[in-house]
C-alpha positions in Angstrom: 7.5 10.5 -26.9 7.1 7.4 -27.1 9.7 5.3 -24.2 10.0 1.7 -24.7 10.7 0.0 -21.4 12.6 -3.5 -21.2 15.9 -5.6 -21.5 17.5 -5.5 -24.7 17.9 -9.4 -25.7 14.2 -10.1 -25.3 13.1 -11.2 -28.7 9.9 -9.7 -28.0 11.9 -5.9 -27.6 13.9 -6.7 -31.0 10.5 -6.9 -32.8 8.8 -4.3 -31.4 12.4 -2.0 -31.8 11.9 -3.4 -35.6 8.3 -2.4 -36.2 8.5 1.1 -34.8 11.8 1.6 -36.9 10.0 0.5 -39.9 7.0 2.9 -39.3 9.2 5.4 -38.5 8.2 6.4 -35.2 10.7 7.4 -32.7 11.5 6.3 -29.3 13.2 6.3 -26.3 14.5 3.0 -24.7 14.6 2.3 -21.0 16.6 -0.4 -20.0 15.8 -2.4 -16.9 19.5 -3.9 -16.6 21.5 -0.6 -16.6 18.7 1.4 -14.8 16.6 -0.6 -13.5 13.1 0.6 -12.2 11.6 3.4 -9.8 8.9 2.3 -7.7 6.7 5.3 -8.8 7.1 3.7 -12.6 6.5 0.6 -11.3 3.4 1.5 -9.4 2.1 3.5 -12.4 2.7 0.0 -14.8 0.3 -1.9 -12.5 -2.5 0.7 -11.6 -2.7 1.5 -15.4 -2.4 -2.4 -16.6 -2.6 -4.7 -13.7 -0.1 -6.7 -11.5 -1.8 -9.7 -13.8 -0.5 -7.8 -17.2 2.8 -6.2 -15.9 4.1 -9.7 -14.4 5.2 -11.9 -16.8 4.3 -15.5 -15.8 5.9 -17.1 -19.1 9.3 -15.9 -18.5 11.6 -18.6 -16.5 12.2 -15.8 -13.7 9.1 -16.4 -12.8 8.7 -20.1 -13.3 11.6 -20.7 -11.8 9.7 -19.9 -8.7 8.3 -22.6 -6.6 4.8 -22.7 -6.2 5.2 -22.2 -2.4 6.9 -19.1 -3.6 4.3 -18.1 -6.4 1.5 -18.2 -4.1 3.1 -16.2 -1.3 4.7 -13.7 -4.4 5.1 -9.7 -3.0 4.5 -8.6 -6.7 5.6 -5.5 -6.2 8.5 -6.2 -4.2 9.8 -9.3 -6.7 9.1 -6.9 -10.1 11.6 -4.3 -8.5 14.4 -6.9 -7.5 14.0 -8.9 -11.1 13.1 -6.6 -13.6 13.2 -9.6 -16.2 10.2 -10.9 -14.9 8.2 -7.9 -16.0 6.4 -8.2 -19.3 8.0 -6.8 -22.1 8.1 -4.4 -23.9 5.6 -1.6 -22.2 5.2 1.2 -23.8 4.8 4.6 -22.6 3.0 7.6 -24.8 0.9 10.7 -23.2 0.4 9.0 -20.0 -0.8 6.0 -21.7 0.6 2.4 -20.8 0.6 -0.8 -23.8 2.2 -4.2 -22.8 3.4 -7.0 -25.1 3.2 -7.2 -28.9 0.3 -7.6 -30.9 1.1 -5.3 -34.3 -2.4 -4.7 -34.9 -3.5 -3.7 -31.1 -0.3 -2.0 -31.1 -1.2 0.1 -34.6 -4.3 0.9 -33.0 -3.1 2.1 -29.4 -0.4 4.6 -31.7 -3.3 5.6 -33.4 -5.5 6.7 -30.6 
């Protein structure tokens, strides 16, 4: 089963939901706002995708940090506390992860 991790109010999440629904691909949704994220799951994302991918530096949550806070950031702890700073969406299927929404890349990932 495909699982999508993120927050429902995100436009990128909405695009991903629409894309999967149009393709008839079933999925489960893990809402960070309601369920948070378990430490083991976050570690898995970071192991599979890398900190640079998992940390959403484009979002307002990260951009609000001072330069000093960014320089001294413990990414794992920060992401556990501020799940809105996790890249969206992260999709997991058959022990594989994919981050973001780029239709062509997502189609290739789903097909492999």
